[in-house]
C-alpha angles and dihedrals in degrees: 000000000000117000116238090237090058092062121095116256089247092054091048091052092049092050093047090051092050091047091050090057091049093048092049085070093053136059122279130237134195093207112108090202091055092047091053092048092049093049092046091050091050093049097044097077087053091057096253125128120210131175143158089279088064094063114106112271094015101102 
């Protein structure tokens, strides 16, 4: 798996935009933990690993 931080900024932007469209179809949550899990689960089939440590300012 490729780590999120290893992706180019452009690739990260593209993936976030695609994810935003997907999440607009689903329910929302205020839980940061749940948001990270959902994003990680969405990225995993694409070969990309994401976790709390990948959030800005969390290194």
